N, C-alpha and C positions, 0 to 999 in steps of 0.2 A: 164719214169717205177721208184719206187720205189728201195731203200734195194744195191747200188753200181748200178741201169740196168739191176738186174733180175729181172725177170715178179716177180710176186705177187703169191702169193701164193692163188688161191682160190680151191673152194669145186665143187666135182663132184659124181656123183656114182659111179664112179669106184674107187674113194680114198685109197681103201680098197688095194684097189694090192697094194701101197707103197711099199717095202722093203722087195718085188721077185723078184727073186728067184736070187741067190745066183751065179757070175761068178766068173770062180777062171784063165780068159787068154783071155784077148783081142788081137786078131791080125789084123782085120780089120771086114768090112764089109761081108758080105758071097759071098753073088751077086756079085760080084764087083770085090773079089778075085778070084771068078770063071771065071770068064769074061775080066779077064784082067787091069778092070779103075780102077780109083779113083776115093776117093770121100773128101768131104771138112769133114764132123762132123759124130762121130756116134751114132747110138740110143739102147738104147734093149728092147724088149718088155720084160715086167715084171710079166708077162703070162705064155713066156716059156724060155725065156734065148736068141730069136735069136739078132740077132748083126745086122744092116742095118743102110744104111747112110737116108743121112739129107734128107730135103728137095728140099737145095740146093745143093746138090748134083744132077751128071745128072741125075745118076739109081731110086733114090726116094724111096727106098729098104726097109724102114723102115716102108714106107705107105702103100709101094706095100703090105707089110708083116700087117696090121693092115685089109688092103679090103679082104686081100684073107681070114688071119683067123678071121677075127674077134675081134684080141686081142686088146683093146684099149688103155690103157695105157703105154710110150717106156721113156726109164728117159735119159738124155743125158749123154753121155761115156765124155762130150770135159771137158780137168780140169780150163777151165775159164765160168763153168755153173753149177750149181747146184739146177735143177729143173725137170721136167715131164710132159706133154703135153699131155692129152686126144684125142685121134683123134673125137671119136663118141662126144665127150660133146663140145667139141674146145677149153680148157682151159686148163692153163698153172696151175701146184702144185708145192708147194713146198713138198718137200720132206722134209721128217721124220728126225729127227736129228742123233737118231742111227740110222739109213739105211744111213745117209751121210760117213762114214767109210769102213761102209762093202762093196760098191762098186769099181771096181777097173776102173781103169782112165788107156786109153790109151798109 
């Protein structure tokens, strides 16, 4: 992958969702916390702000949230990742420059 191992930005029908919503404090995957489980990395739903764990985590709660809600785009909250994923179109998206500093890192 170009750009230091990060996925290259591609487009999809949901690209306009990037940059929303703002989150002030991230504790962890809400579903894992309620079950007393650990997670690998966190993903933020840009439609409603739900924080779920990635597909490498036991619960795969970000994907589960997409399946239940239909909210297609999540941002990676990992400090070493700077991308979004669209579940509906199965593509990585590059976050717009102006929103990169606006999202907290756990």
